[in-house]
C-alpha positions as CSV (number, residue, x, y, z in Angstrom):
1,M,-65.4,14.6,-4.1
2,Q,-65.6,11.0,-3.4
3,V,-63.6,9.0,-6.4
4,P,-65.1,6.0,-7.4
5,R,-63.3,3.0,-6.7
6,R,-63.7,1.8,-10.0
7,R,-62.7,3.6,-13.4
8,F,-63.2,2.3,-16.9
9,L,-61.2,3.6,-19.9
10,K,-62.8,4.0,-23.3
11,G,-61.9,3.2,-26.3
12,T,-63.4,2.0,-29.4
13,G,-66.7,0.8,-27.7
14,S,-65.1,-0.8,-24.9
15,L,-64.7,-0.3,-21.6
16,I,-61.5,-1.4,-19.9
17,A,-61.5,-1.3,-16.0
18,L,-59.1,-0.5,-13.7
19,P,-57.6,-1.8,-10.3
20,S,-58.3,0.9,-7.8
21,L,-56.1,3.5,-7.7
22,A,-53.6,5.5,-6.2
23,S,-55.1,8.2,-5.2
24,L,-57.5,6.3,-2.7
25,G,-54.7,4.9,-0.9
26,F,-52.9,8.5,-0.5
27,R,-57.2,9.6,0.7
28,R,-57.1,6.8,3.2
29,F,-53.5,7.2,4.7
30,A,-54.3,10.5,4.8
31,A,-57.4,10.8,6.9
32,A,-55.5,8.0,9.5
33,A,-53.3,10.4,10.5
34,S,-55.6,12.9,10.2
35,T,-57.4,11.2,13.0
36,G,-54.3,9.8,14.5
37,T,-55.4,6.6,13.6
38,A,-52.8,4.1,12.9
39,A,-52.9,2.3,10.2
40,A,-51.0,-0.3,8.5
41,R,-47.6,-0.3,7.7
42,P,-47.0,-1.3,4.1
43,K,-44.8,-3.9,2.8
44,R,-42.2,-2.7,0.6
45,M,-39.6,-4.8,-1.9
46,I,-36.7,-4.2,-2.9
47,F,-34.3,-5.5,-5.9
48,I,-30.5,-5.1,-5.9
49,G,-29.0,-7.0,-9.3
50,I,-24.7,-6.9,-9.7
51,G,-24.2,-8.8,-12.6
52,W,-21.3,-10.5,-12.7
53,G,-21.2,-12.9,-9.5
54,V,-19.3,-13.1,-6.8
55,T,-16.1,-15.2,-5.6
56,E,-17.1,-17.9,-4.1
57,E,-14.6,-18.7,-2.3
58,T,-14.6,-15.7,-0.2
59,W,-18.4,-14.6,-0.6
60,Y,-20.3,-18.0,0.4
61,P,-20.4,-19.6,3.8
62,D,-19.4,-23.0,4.3
63,K,-22.1,-24.8,2.7
64,N,-21.0,-27.2,6.3
65,Q,-22.5,-24.6,8.5
66,P,-26.5,-24.7,7.6
67,G,-28.8,-22.9,10.2
68,A,-28.0,-19.7,12.7
69,E,-24.2,-20.9,13.3
70,W,-21.8,-19.9,10.8
71,T,-18.8,-17.9,10.3
72,L,-19.3,-14.5,8.2
73,P,-16.8,-15.4,5.5
74,D,-14.5,-12.5,4.2
75,G,-16.5,-11.1,1.3
76,L,-19.5,-10.0,3.5
77,K,-17.1,-9.1,5.8
78,P,-18.6,-5.1,6.1
79,L,-21.9,-6.5,7.4
80,E,-20.7,-7.9,10.5
81,R,-22.7,-6.1,12.2
82,H,-26.0,-6.6,10.5
83,R,-25.5,-10.8,11.0
84,K,-28.0,-11.8,12.7
85,D,-30.5,-10.1,10.0
86,I,-28.7,-11.0,6.9
87,T,-29.7,-15.0,5.6
88,I,-28.1,-16.4,2.6
89,V,-29.5,-19.1,0.4
90,Q,-28.0,-21.4,-1.0
91,N,-27.9,-24.3,-4.2
92,T,-30.3,-21.9,-6.0
93,F,-30.6,-21.6,-9.9
94,H,-32.4,-21.4,-13.4
95,K,-32.6,-23.9,-15.6
96,H,-33.9,-22.3,-18.4
97,S,-30.2,-19.8,-17.5
98,L,-27.3,-20.7,-20.1
99,D,-26.0,-17.3,-21.2
100,A,-23.3,-15.7,-18.2
101,H,-23.8,-12.3,-20.4
102,S,-26.6,-11.8,-19.6
103,C,-27.0,-12.3,-16.5
104,S,-29.0,-9.1,-15.3
105,T,-31.3,-10.1,-18.1
106,F,-33.1,-13.5,-16.8
107,W,-32.2,-13.1,-12.7
108,L,-36.2,-11.9,-11.7
109,T,-37.4,-14.2,-14.6
110,G,-36.2,-17.0,-14.7
111,A,-37.2,-17.3,-18.4
112,N,-36.5,-19.5,-21.4
113,K,-34.5,-17.8,-23.9
114,F,-35.7,-19.7,-26.4
115,G,-39.6,-20.7,-24.2
116,V,-41.2,-19.4,-28.1
117,P,-40.5,-20.5,-30.9
118,G,-39.6,-18.8,-34.1
119,K,-38.1,-16.1,-31.5
120,S,-34.5,-15.9,-30.7
121,F,-35.6,-13.9,-27.8
122,N,-38.3,-14.2,-24.9
123,N,-38.8,-13.6,-21.3
124,T,-41.5,-12.7,-19.2
125,I,-42.8,-10.4,-16.0
126,S,-40.1,-9.7,-13.2
127,V,-40.7,-11.0,-9.8
128,D,-40.7,-7.0,-8.9
129,Q,-43.4,-6.2,-11.6
130,V,-45.6,-9.3,-10.4
131,A,-45.5,-6.9,-6.5
132,A,-45.8,-4.3,-8.1
133,E,-49.4,-4.8,-9.5
134,Q,-50.8,-5.0,-6.1
135,F,-48.7,-3.0,-4.4
136,G,-48.8,-0.2,-7.2
137,E,-52.3,0.2,-7.0
138,E,-51.5,2.7,-4.0
139,T,-48.6,5.1,-4.9
140,R,-48.0,7.3,-7.2
141,L,-45.3,5.3,-8.9
142,T,-46.5,1.1,-10.0
143,S,-42.3,0.4,-8.5
144,L,-39.2,2.1,-9.3
145,A,-36.5,1.0,-11.3
146,L,-33.2,2.2,-11.4
147,S,-30.5,1.0,-13.7
148,G,-26.4,1.9,-14.5
149,A,-25.8,3.2,-17.2
150,G,-23.9,1.1,-19.3
151,D,-23.3,-1.6,-16.9
152,S,-24.0,-4.3,-19.5
153,H,-25.4,-7.3,-17.7
154,G,-27.3,-8.6,-20.9
155,P,-30.3,-7.3,-22.5
156,G,-32.7,-5.2,-20.6
157,L,-33.0,-1.5,-19.7
158,S,-33.4,-2.6,-15.8
159,L,-33.9,-5.3,-14.2
160,A,-37.6,-4.3,-14.4
161,W,-39.7,-7.2,-17.2
162,N,-43.5,-6.4,-18.0
163,R,-46.4,-9.1,-18.3
164,Q,-45.3,-8.9,-22.4
165,G,-41.7,-9.6,-21.2
166,K,-41.2,-6.4,-22.3
167,P,-38.1,-4.4,-20.4
168,V,-39.6,-1.6,-18.1
169,A,-37.3,1.7,-18.5
170,G,-34.8,1.9,-15.9
171,V,-33.7,6.0,-14.3
172,D,-29.3,5.9,-14.2
173,N,-29.3,9.0,-13.7
174,P,-29.4,10.0,-9.7
175,V,-30.5,13.4,-10.3
176,V,-33.4,12.7,-12.9
177,A,-34.2,10.0,-10.3
178,F,-34.8,13.0,-7.2
179,H,-36.3,15.2,-9.3
180,K,-38.8,11.6,-11.1
181,L,-39.4,11.6,-6.6
182,F,-39.6,14.6,-5.7
183,S,-39.8,17.8,-7.6
184,D,-43.0,19.3,-8.3
185,E,-44.2,19.8,-12.0
186,S,-43.7,23.3,-12.6
187,T,-45.7,23.2,-15.6
188,P,-49.0,24.5,-14.5
189,L,-51.8,21.9,-14.5
190,E,-54.2,22.7,-17.0
191,V,-51.6,22.4,-19.7
192,R,-50.7,18.9,-18.2
193,Q,-54.7,17.9,-17.7
194,S,-54.8,19.0,-21.8
195,Q,-51.4,17.0,-22.5
196,L,-53.1,13.8,-21.3
197,K,-56.3,15.0,-22.7
198,K,-54.7,14.6,-26.4
199,E,-52.5,11.4,-25.5
200,R,-56.1,10.4,-24.8
201,S,-57.2,11.3,-28.6
202,V,-54.2,9.8,-29.9
203,L,-54.5,6.4,-28.5
204,D,-58.2,6.8,-29.5
205,T,-57.8,7.0,-32.9
206,V,-54.4,4.3,-33.1
207,L,-57.1,1.8,-31.4
208,V,-60.0,2.3,-34.2
209,D,-56.7,2.3,-37.2
210,A,-55.9,-1.3,-35.0
211,K,-59.9,-2.4,-35.2
212,D,-60.0,-1.7,-39.1
213,L,-56.3,-3.7,-39.8
214,A,-57.0,-6.5,-38.3
215,R,-59.3,-7.9,-41.0
216,G,-57.3,-10.0,-43.2
217,L,-54.0,-10.8,-40.9
218,S,-52.6,-13.6,-40.4
219,R,-52.2,-15.7,-37.1
220,D,-49.0,-14.5,-37.0
221,D,-49.7,-10.9,-37.6
222,T,-52.8,-10.8,-35.4
223,D,-50.3,-12.1,-32.6
224,K,-48.0,-9.3,-32.7
225,L,-51.1,-7.2,-33.3
226,D,-52.5,-8.5,-29.6
227,E,-48.8,-8.0,-28.4
228,Y,-49.0,-4.4,-30.1
229,L,-52.6,-3.7,-28.2
230,E,-51.0,-4.4,-25.0
231,S,-48.7,-2.0,-25.0
232,I,-51.7,0.2,-25.6
233,R,-53.9,-0.3,-22.4
234,D,-50.0,0.1,-21.0
235,I,-50.3,3.3,-21.9
236,E,-54.0,4.0,-20.9
237,I,-53.6,2.8,-17.4
238,R,-50.7,5.1,-16.8
239,L,-52.2,7.5,-18.3
240,A,-55.1,6.8,-15.7
241,K,-52.8,6.9,-13.0
242,E,-51.1,9.9,-14.0
243,E,-55.2,11.7,-13.6
244,Q,-55.4,10.9,-10.1
245,W,-52.2,12.1,-9.1
246,L,-52.3,15.6,-10.6
247,T,-53.5,17.7,-7.9
248,V,-51.4,15.6,-5.4
249,P,-48.3,16.9,-4.2
250,K,-45.7,14.4,-4.2
251,A,-44.5,13.9,-0.2
252,K,-41.1,15.3,0.9
253,P,-38.3,12.6,2.2
254,A,-37.7,13.8,6.1
255,G,-34.9,15.5,6.9
256,Q,-32.9,18.3,3.7
257,M,-32.4,15.7,1.2
258,A,-30.8,17.4,-1.5
259,E,-31.0,16.7,-5.3
260,P,-27.1,14.6,-6.4
261,P,-24.7,16.3,-7.5
262,K,-24.6,16.0,-11.5
263,G,-21.6,13.6,-12.9
264,M,-21.3,11.1,-10.4
265,S,-20.5,7.5,-11.2
266,G,-19.1,4.5,-8.9
267,D,-19.9,3.7,-5.2
268,K,-20.4,6.8,-4.5
269,E,-23.8,6.8,-7.8
270,V,-24.9,3.2,-6.0
271,R,-24.6,4.9,-2.6
272,V,-26.9,7.3,-3.4
273,M,-29.0,5.4,-5.5
274,Y,-29.6,3.9,-2.8
275,D,-30.4,6.5,-0.2
276,L,-33.2,7.7,-3.1
277,M,-34.3,3.5,-3.1
278,V,-34.7,4.5,1.2
279,A,-36.5,8.4,0.1
280,A,-38.8,6.2,-2.0
281,L,-40.1,3.6,0.2
282,Q,-40.4,6.1,3.2
283,T,-42.3,8.9,1.5
284,D,-45.1,6.0,-0.1
285,A,-43.6,6.7,-3.3
286,T,-43.6,3.8,-4.7
287,R,-43.3,0.4,-2.3
288,V,-41.4,-1.4,-5.3
289,A,-37.8,-0.3,-6.3
290,S,-35.4,-2.1,-8.3
291,Y,-31.9,-1.5,-8.9
292,R,-29.6,-2.9,-11.3
293,Q,-26.4,-1.7,-9.9
294,P,-23.3,-0.7,-13.1
295,A,-20.2,-2.9,-12.8
296,Q,-17.1,-1.0,-14.4
297,S,-18.0,2.6,-13.1
298,L,-18.6,0.7,-9.2
299,I,-15.5,-0.7,-10.0
300,D,-13.3,2.6,-11.3
301,G,-15.1,4.3,-8.4
302,L,-13.4,1.6,-6.2
303,G,-9.9,1.9,-7.5
304,I,-9.7,-1.4,-9.0
305,S,-7.8,-1.7,-12.1
306,F,-9.8,-4.5,-14.2
307,N,-12.5,-4.7,-16.5
308,G,-15.7,-5.9,-14.4
309,H,-16.1,-9.4,-17.3
310,N,-12.3,-10.0,-16.5
311,I,-13.0,-10.1,-12.9
312,S,-15.6,-12.8,-13.1
313,H,-12.9,-15.0,-14.8
314,Y,-10.7,-14.7,-11.6
315,S,-8.0,-16.5,-10.9
316,P,-5.4,-16.9,-7.9
317,G,-3.2,-13.6,-8.3
318,P,-4.1,-9.5,-9.0
319,R,-8.2,-10.2,-10.3
320,M,-9.4,-13.0,-8.0
321,E,-7.7,-9.7,-5.5
322,A,-9.6,-7.6,-7.1
323,S,-13.0,-9.7,-7.4
324,Q,-12.7,-9.6,-3.5
325,K,-12.1,-5.8,-2.9
326,R,-15.5,-5.5,-5.6
327,D,-17.6,-8.0,-3.2
328,R,-15.9,-6.4,0.2
329,G,-17.1,-3.2,-1.6
330,M,-20.0,-4.1,-2.9
331,S,-21.0,-5.5,1.0
332,D,-20.0,-2.3,2.7
333,L,-22.4,-0.2,0.2
334,L,-25.5,-3.2,1.5
335,A,-24.3,-2.0,4.8
336,H,-25.5,1.2,4.5
337,L,-28.2,0.2,2.8
338,I,-29.7,-1.7,5.9
339,D,-28.3,1.3,8.4
340,D,-30.4,3.7,6.7
341,L,-33.2,1.4,6.5
342,K,-33.3,1.0,10.2
343,A,-32.9,4.2,10.8
344,T,-36.3,5.6,9.2
345,K,-38.7,5.8,11.7
346,E,-42.2,4.4,10.6
347,P,-45.6,6.4,12.3
348,D,-46.2,3.5,14.6
349,G,-42.5,4.0,15.5
350,S,-41.1,0.7,14.1
351,S,-39.0,1.3,10.7
352,L,-38.8,0.7,7.1
353,F,-36.3,-2.3,7.9
354,D,-38.9,-3.9,9.5
355,H,-41.9,-3.8,6.6
356,T,-39.1,-4.2,3.7
357,I,-37.3,-6.8,2.4
358,V,-33.9,-6.2,0.5
359,V,-32.6,-8.6,-2.1
360,F,-29.3,-8.6,-3.0
361,G,-28.2,-10.9,-5.8
362,T,-27.1,-12.5,-9.0
363,N,-27.7,-14.7,-11.6
364,V,-24.4,-16.0,-11.8
365,R,-21.7,-17.1,-9.4
366,S,-18.1,-16.6,-11.5
367,Q,-17.4,-16.8,-15.2
368,H,-20.0,-18.3,-16.3
369,Y,-21.1,-21.0,-14.3
370,M,-25.2,-20.8,-13.9
371,D,-25.2,-22.6,-10.5
372,N,-25.7,-21.8,-6.7
373,C,-26.9,-18.1,-7.5
374,P,-25.7,-15.3,-4.9
375,T,-28.7,-14.6,-2.4
376,L,-28.7,-12.4,0.0
377,L,-32.1,-11.4,1.9
378,T,-32.4,-9.1,4.7
379,G,-35.4,-7.1,6.4
380,G,-38.6,-8.2,8.0
381,G,-40.9,-7.3,5.2
382,A,-42.1,-10.9,3.7
383,G,-41.7,-12.4,7.5
384,I,-38.9,-14.9,6.6
385,R,-36.2,-16.6,8.9
386,L,-33.2,-13.8,9.1
387,G,-29.7,-15.2,11.0
388,H,-29.2,-17.8,8.5
389,N,-27.3,-19.8,6.4
390,I,-29.4,-21.8,4.2
391,V,-28.5,-24.5,2.0
392,M,-31.2,-26.7,0.0
393,P,-30.7,-30.0,0.1
394,D,-30.9,-30.3,-3.8
395,P,-28.7,-28.2,-5.9
396,K,-30.7,-27.8,-8.5
397,T,-33.9,-26.3,-6.2
398,P,-35.4,-23.3,-8.4
399,L,-34.4,-19.8,-7.3
400,C,-38.4,-19.0,-9.2
401,N,-39.2,-21.0,-5.5
402,V,-37.6,-18.2,-3.6
403,W,-39.4,-15.2,-5.5
404,L,-42.2,-17.5,-4.6
405,T,-42.0,-17.3,-1.1
406,L,-41.0,-13.7,-0.9
407,L,-44.3,-13.1,-3.0
408,K,-46.3,-14.7,-0.6
409,G,-44.5,-13.3,2.4
410,V,-45.4,-9.8,1.2
411,G,-48.7,-11.1,0.9
412,V,-49.4,-10.8,-3.2
413,K,-51.9,-13.4,-4.3
414,T,-49.9,-16.3,-6.3
415,D,-49.6,-20.0,-6.5
416,A,-46.8,-20.0,-8.9
417,F,-43.9,-17.9,-10.1
418,G,-41.8,-18.9,-13.3
419,D,-40.7,-22.4,-13.1
420,S,-41.0,-22.2,-8.7
421,T,-42.0,-25.8,-7.5
422,G,-43.6,-24.5,-3.7
423,V,-42.3,-22.6,-1.5
424,I,-38.6,-22.7,0.7
425,E,-40.3,-24.4,3.9
426,E,-36.6,-23.4,5.6
427,L,-36.9,-19.8,4.7
428,V,-40.0,-19.3,6.2
429,A,-40.0,-17.9,9.9
């Protein structure tokens, strides 16, 4: 049966229009495969947040070597085989970010924590979710948010924040992530359909009650109710998306990817999470993935006997050496991720790397310094200039300019993001 291009959600006499949904994209690509025609390969995005910063003396390339001729610093040495495919962007910052203990909270948003009068905490939509709003129309999962358990990078459940500035829950267990992506439901279809119908019924009742409640509320309470209703609308859209995919089997990754062992942690867990992101993009389960990488467990896994926070407050000696070891460990893991993206072939013979942009970094340089945010970019998905050390002439260049440049590079329709002042022309290939 042909699925109509638009669907509507009914509730309390209103119609909520939905965007074109996932099964439409699935059918289009399936039809292309059956007829032997080549479909344009979709763009993908991966964001990896590393939390507590880097060792600034040995992670950043020399600012006096801008352009393509730059020396790979010690902290990036494990990336030597990919040197021509990585770009560092220096001299960016978030002007509103003053809390180094919230490095993962505002990294992808650039929001002002005190931006709303009367509130002690505020956030806005993260750059990955802006892309997911467009790319997620074609995939089973709008986005894949992963998180390291107990990472202590600040408030939030992952790197992702929705349009209301609310945290998007992240999956912090590789086994759970594996089954979310690739295991078919064991619950009979009729039972799942019944469950969705019950959830819809509950939402309809809530909307009716909310309409009655709205009469006579103060302005502040009305704002709170509107925020609540926005969350209800998000649930409605999620339910509609689930309905579209109920009868579509989950795609399986190429090769024999087995369920990860239980109880993984440290660098082994990070490696598996990277593998899962690659597999998720390869199967088109999603086109936007983010990973709030663990701090302490990664450090423990690398055999470092210091606290993650304390390492960021290093000084010459054992703590600085530990920080440098952590940097090299993270670079080694990233190098393997790039290996896998390059080795994963697309139907047209290109690689997944050619159509994916990977962002690796954080919102804090080291200690409590919030300028020159560590920013490493790789992948051909956004049409950026690779193999360069880009040093912005203004040390207060908004990091959101990088986010805007990447959004435009992957084809997301937007003219601004956060406190952006424009795209970074030096970054555009």
